[in-house]
C-alpha positions in Angstrom: -67.1 -18.8 40.3 -67.5 -15.1 41.0 -67.3 -12.5 38.4 -64.2 -10.9 40.2 -62.1 -14.1 39.7 -63.5 -15.0 36.3 -62.3 -12.0 34.3 -58.6 -12.0 35.4 -58.4 -15.7 34.3 -60.0 -14.9 30.9 -57.4 -12.1 30.4 -54.5 -14.3 31.3 -55.7 -17.0 28.9 -56.1 -14.5 26.1 -52.7 -13.0 26.7 -51.1 -16.5 26.5 -53.0 -17.2 23.3 -51.8 -14.0 21.7 -48.1 -14.8 22.7 -48.4 -18.2 21.1 -49.7 -16.8 17.9 -46.8 -14.3 17.8 -43.9 -16.5 19.0 -44.5 -19.7 17.0 -43.9 -17.9 13.5 -41.0 -16.0 15.0 -39.3 -19.1 16.3 -39.8 -20.8 13.0 -38.2 -17.9 11.2 -35.1 -17.9 13.5 -34.7 -21.7 13.1 -34.8 -21.4 9.3 -32.3 -18.5 9.4 -29.9 -20.6 11.5 -30.3 -23.5 9.1 -29.4 -21.3 6.1 -26.3 -19.9 8.0 -25.2 -23.4 9.0 -25.6 -24.7 5.4 -23.5 -21.8 4.2 -20.8 -22.5 6.8 -20.8 -26.3 6.0 -20.3 -25.5 2.3 -17.4 -23.1 3.2 -15.9 -25.8 5.4 -16.0 -28.2 2.5 -14.3 -25.7 0.2 -11.6 -25.0 2.8 -11.1 -28.7 3.4 -10.2 -29.0 -0.3 -7.0 -27.2 0.4 -5.1 -29.5 2.8 -3.6 -27.7 5.7 -0.3 -29.4 5.0 -0.2 -27.6 1.6 -0.4 -24.1 3.2 2.5 -21.8 3.7 3.0 -19.8 6.8 1.3 -16.9 5.1 -1.8 -19.0 4.4 -1.2 -19.2 0.6 -1.5 -22.6 -1.2 2.0 -23.8 -2.1 1.2 -23.6 -5.8 0.3 -19.9 -5.6 3.2 -19.1 -3.3 5.6 -20.8 -5.7 4.3 -18.6 -8.6 4.7 -15.5 -6.6 8.2 -16.5 -5.5 9.2 -17.3 -9.1 7.9 -13.9 -10.2 10.1 -12.1 -7.5 13.2 -14.0 -8.7 12.9 -13.2 -12.3 15.8 -10.8 -12.5 18.8 -10.5 -14.8 21.8 -12.6 -13.9 24.9 -10.7 -12.8 24.3 -7.6 -15.0 22.6 -4.3 -14.1 18.9 -4.3 -14.0 18.9 -1.1 -16.1 21.8 -0.8 -18.6 23.4 2.6 -18.3 23.2 4.9 -21.4 26.5 5.5 -23.2 28.6 8.1 -21.5 29.2 9.6 -25.0 25.7 10.9 -24.9 26.4 13.2 -22.0 25.6 16.8 -22.7 28.5 19.4 -22.8 27.0 21.3 -19.8 27.0 18.1 -17.7 30.6 17.4 -18.5 31.5 21.0 -17.5 29.8 20.5 -14.2 31.7 17.3 -13.5 35.0 19.0 -14.3 34.4 21.1 -11.2 34.6 18.1 -8.9 37.3 18.5 -6.3 40.4 16.3 -6.7 40.9 13.4 -9.2 39.3 10.5 -7.2 36.0 10.7 -9.1 37.4 11.6 -12.5 39.2 9.8 -15.3 39.5 6.1 -14.8 37.7 6.2 -11.5 34.7 8.2 -12.7 31.4 6.5 -11.8 30.3 6.5 -15.4 27.7 3.7 -15.0 25.9 5.8 -12.4 26.0 8.8 -14.7 24.7 6.7 -17.5 21.8 5.5 -15.3 20.9 9.0 -14.1 20.8 10.1 -17.8 17.5 8.3 -18.2 15.9 11.4 -16.9 17.8 14.3 -18.7 15.4 16.9 -17.2 16.8 16.3 -13.7 20.3 15.3 -14.6 21.8 18.7 -15.0 20.3 20.1 -11.8 21.2 17.1 -9.8 24.9 17.1 -10.9 25.1 20.8 -10.1 23.7 20.3 -6.6 26.0 17.3 -6.0 29.2 19.0 -7.2 28.4 22.3 -5.5 27.8 20.5 -2.3 31.2 18.9 -2.4 32.8 22.3 -3.1 30.9 24.6 -0.8 29.7 22.7 2.3 31.6 23.3 5.5 32.8 19.7 5.8 36.3 19.1 4.5 37.0 16.7 1.7 38.5 14.2 4.1 35.4 14.4 6.4 33.1 14.0 3.5 34.9 10.9 2.3 35.0 9.2 5.7 31.2 9.8 6.0 30.6 8.4 2.5 32.6 5.2 3.3 30.6 4.8 6.6 27.4 5.0 4.6 28.7 2.5 2.1 29.5 0.2 5.0 26.0 0.5 6.5 24.3 -0.1 3.1 26.8 -2.9 2.0 27.3 -1.0 -1.2 30.6 -2.0 -2.9 30.1 0.4 -5.7 30.1 3.4 -3.5 32.9 1.9 -1.3 35.3 1.2 -4.1 34.7 4.5 -5.8 35.4 6.4 -2.6 38.4 4.6 -1.3 40.7 6.3 -3.8 39.0 9.7 -3.1 39.4 9.2 0.7 43.1 8.5 0.2 43.5 11.5 -2.0 42.1 13.7 0.9 44.5 12.1 3.4 42.8 9.1 4.9 45.1 6.1 5.5 44.4 2.4 5.3 43.8 2.1 9.0 41.3 4.9 9.0 39.5 3.6 5.9 39.3 0.1 7.5 37.9 1.7 10.7 34.9 3.0 8.9 33.7 -0.5 8.3 33.7 -1.7 11.9 30.6 -1.9 13.9 32.0 0.2 16.8 34.1 3.1 15.7 37.7 2.9 17.0 39.5 5.9 18.3 41.6 6.5 15.2 39.7 9.6 14.2 39.8 13.2 15.4 37.2 14.3 17.9 35.3 16.1 15.2 35.4 13.2 12.8 34.2 10.9 15.6 31.1 13.1 16.2 30.4 13.3 12.4 30.6 9.5 12.0 28.5 8.8 15.1 25.8 11.2 13.9 25.9 9.5 10.5 25.3 6.2 12.3 22.3 7.7 14.1 20.7 8.9 10.8 21.3 5.6 9.0 20.4 3.3 11.8 17.5 5.2 13.4 16.3 7.4 10.5 16.8 10.4 12.7 19.1 11.8 15.3 17.7 10.8 18.7 17.4 13.3 21.5 20.2 11.9 23.6 22.6 11.8 20.6 21.6 15.4 19.7 22.2 16.6 23.2 25.6 14.8 23.4 27.1 15.9 20.1 25.4 18.8 18.5 27.4 21.3 20.5 30.6 20.0 18.8 29.4 21.3 15.4 28.2 24.5 13.9 24.6 24.7 12.8 25.7 24.8 9.1 27.8 21.7 9.7 24.8 19.8 11.0 22.8 20.8 7.9 25.6 19.8 5.6 25.9 16.5 7.4 22.3 15.7 6.8 22.7 16.7 3.2 25.7 14.5 2.4 24.1 11.5 4.3 21.0 11.9 2.2 23.0 12.1 -1.0 24.9 8.9 -0.4 21.9 7.0 1.0 20.4 7.8 -2.4 23.6 6.6 -4.3 23.7 3.5 -2.2 20.1 2.6 -2.8 20.5 3.4 -6.5 23.4 1.1 -6.8 22.0 -1.7 -4.7 18.5 -1.6 -6.2 19.5 -1.3 -9.9 22.7 -3.4 -9.4 24.9 -1.0 -11.3 28.0 -2.8 -12.5 31.4 -1.7 -11.2 33.7 -0.2 -13.8 36.7 -2.3 -14.6 39.4 -0.1 -13.1 37.7 -0.2 -9.7 37.4 -4.0 -9.5 41.0 -4.4 -8.1 40.2 -2.3 -5.1 39.3 -4.4 -2.0 35.6 -4.3 -1.2 33.6 -4.5 2.0 
């Protein structure tokens, strides 16, 4: 064999030997790593198999744990309020003076929402300012008393809040709403028993409650029917009675006895 053909063969053989020395340990390491991972997966599968699939809820929780969570959610007082209102006798004189400014008689005397007041009194630092804002809004906003009450009834309908509904039926009647108009505020599609302006206000109320905003097409369609101050006042009163509805529904404030005879939603 000539020298020219001998050396390339020696080089090829040497290269092959080097590759064998490097690859054999590497393959062994990879195989061992795969075995470790497989063992870990097998152990996980055994643990998972311990929880029979038939004992799983749709959320993937074992029935026992789901039942405990469900029970925890359902631990609430029976028919009473979740937070008992403080005695109305503890109201400060300045708060009472503020409430005396309320327009009309529908939210005063026997029809006063004393259980809401008693609940808000848990934070006396905000009580006075809140009452002043609430009463001043009713007195000074550009929406009439009748318009305000129709809007409030519409919000009570949307939030299925009987407390707000029953308190504001007498107030709505005091400001001129009749039974037909009051009943119309709790229908899905508003009938044509309202004035053009009231119809706009109620439709924009629906927009805010149902869509959490006023969509562009609704704004374009109706904003020209109202003054800018009216639009701001509308957002204000809607936000106030979304708060009152959520407060009543969440804390389950009990209706005062004189209001129970008023038909609900």
